[in-house]
C-alpha positions in Angstrom: -44.6 56.1 54.7 -41.7 54.1 57.1 -43.4 51.3 57.9 -44.4 51.2 53.2 -40.6 51.6 53.1 -39.4 48.9 55.3 -41.7 46.4 54.7 -42.8 47.1 50.9 -46.3 48.0 49.7 -47.4 44.4 48.9 -46.1 43.2 52.6 -47.5 45.6 54.3 -50.2 45.2 57.0 -52.0 47.8 59.0 -50.8 46.9 62.2 -47.5 47.6 61.0 -48.4 51.2 60.4 -49.9 51.3 63.4 -46.9 50.0 65.6 -44.7 52.7 63.2 -47.0 55.7 64.3 -47.2 54.3 68.1 -50.8 53.6 68.3 -53.6 51.0 68.0 -54.9 49.3 64.8 -58.1 50.5 65.6 -56.8 54.1 65.3 -55.3 53.5 62.0 -58.0 51.9 60.7 -60.3 54.5 61.6 -58.4 57.0 59.8 -57.8 54.4 56.6 -60.3 51.7 55.4 -58.0 49.8 53.4 -54.2 49.9 52.3 -55.2 52.1 49.0 -56.7 54.6 51.2 -53.1 54.8 53.5 -51.1 54.7 50.4 -52.8 57.4 49.0 -52.4 59.8 52.1 -48.6 58.7 52.0 -48.8 59.6 48.7 -50.1 62.9 48.8 -47.8 63.9 51.9 -45.1 62.5 49.9 -45.7 64.4 46.9 -46.7 67.6 48.4 -43.8 68.0 50.9 -41.4 68.0 47.9 -43.7 70.9 46.0 -43.8 72.5 49.3 -39.8 72.2 48.9 -39.3 73.1 45.7 -41.3 76.1 46.1 -39.8 77.1 49.8 -35.9 76.6 47.4 -33.5 79.2 46.7 -35.1 81.7 44.3 -31.6 82.9 42.8 -30.7 79.4 41.0 -32.8 78.2 38.6 -32.0 74.8 39.4 -32.0 75.1 43.0 -36.2 74.2 42.9 -35.5 71.0 41.5 -32.9 69.8 43.2 -33.7 69.6 46.7 -36.7 67.3 45.7 -34.4 64.4 44.9 -33.9 61.4 46.7 -30.5 62.8 48.8 -31.7 61.9 52.0 -33.0 58.8 54.5 -36.7 60.9 54.3 -36.5 61.8 50.6 -35.8 58.3 49.9 -38.6 57.1 51.6 -41.0 59.3 50.2 -39.9 58.7 46.6 -40.7 54.8 47.4 -44.0 55.7 48.3 -44.3 57.8 44.5 -42.7 54.4 43.3 -45.1 51.9 45.2 -47.9 54.4 44.0 -47.3 54.5 40.6 -47.0 50.8 40.2 -50.1 50.5 41.8 -51.7 53.4 39.7 -51.3 51.1 36.5 -54.0 48.8 37.6 -56.5 50.6 39.6 -58.6 53.8 38.7 -58.9 55.4 41.2 -55.1 55.8 42.2 -54.3 56.6 38.8 -56.5 59.9 38.6 -55.0 60.5 42.0 -51.4 60.2 40.1 -52.2 62.2 37.0 -54.0 65.1 39.1 -50.6 65.2 41.1 -48.6 65.3 38.1 -50.3 67.8 37.0 -49.8 70.1 40.0 -46.1 69.1 40.0 -45.8 70.7 36.5 -48.0 73.8 37.3 -45.2 73.9 40.1 -42.4 74.1 37.5 -44.1 76.5 35.4 -44.7 78.6 38.5 -41.1 78.6 39.2 -40.2 79.3 36.2 -42.5 82.2 35.4 -44.6 80.8 32.3 -47.8 81.7 31.7 -48.4 79.7 28.3 -50.7 76.9 29.3 -49.1 75.1 26.3 -45.5 76.0 26.8 -46.0 75.3 30.5 -47.0 71.5 29.5 -43.8 70.9 27.4 -41.7 72.7 29.3 -42.7 71.7 33.3 -43.6 68.3 31.8 -39.6 68.1 30.4 -38.0 69.0 33.9 -40.9 66.6 35.8 -39.5 63.9 33.7 -36.2 64.2 34.1 -36.4 64.9 37.5 -38.7 60.9 37.5 -35.8 59.4 36.4 -33.4 60.5 38.2 -35.6 59.8 41.1 -36.1 56.6 39.9 -32.7 55.5 39.4 -31.6 56.6 42.4 -34.5 55.5 44.7 -34.0 52.0 42.9 -30.0 52.0 43.4 -28.9 54.0 46.4 -25.8 53.6 47.0 -25.2 54.3 43.1 -26.5 57.7 43.0 -25.3 59.6 45.8 -26.1 63.2 46.0 -23.1 64.7 43.5 -24.6 62.2 40.9 -28.0 63.0 41.0 -27.4 66.7 40.6 -25.2 66.4 37.8 -27.7 63.9 35.9 -30.4 66.4 36.6 -28.6 69.6 35.6 -27.3 67.6 33.0 -30.6 67.2 31.8 -32.6 70.8 32.2 -29.5 73.2 32.1 -30.7 73.3 28.2 -34.4 73.9 28.8 -33.7 75.9 31.6 -31.7 78.3 29.5 -33.4 78.7 26.7 -36.7 79.2 28.8 -34.5 81.9 30.9 -33.5 83.5 27.4 -37.2 83.3 26.2 -38.5 85.5 29.3 -35.6 88.2 29.2 -36.6 89.0 25.3 -40.4 89.0 26.3 
């Protein structure tokens, strides 16, 4: 993740990854057949870390699980940069596109689970809105971190999803 962030996906070499990890290039090529395999591993690790952060967040607040996954620190900015590199590459690779779609479904399901939505169609609609808002704020903050500090990210995401969450909370209390 660090090597991809520092060099960019197009410029990073497996030797850069090996150097960053403190291992030999042979060790890297033993586990990763090519750059795409490395990117897949970095993407999956980053996405799983975000989902775990969301699941582990303070459950007292409906917003907090979504706010904790924003790129507000060095580690998260690098993870988001990997997500962005993967997303761009997934446009032209069927293999990466399938992985991206699978991840997106998992993210939507995680959001639906956090919100307690069990109806699949409703979950897809509401969770899709939350994930899309997170993606938008995360993209802005990843590409322009200086203009998107923590407070601006939190305010933007809150503004984008608070209505959705409020209506969802009202819906669950009416049941």
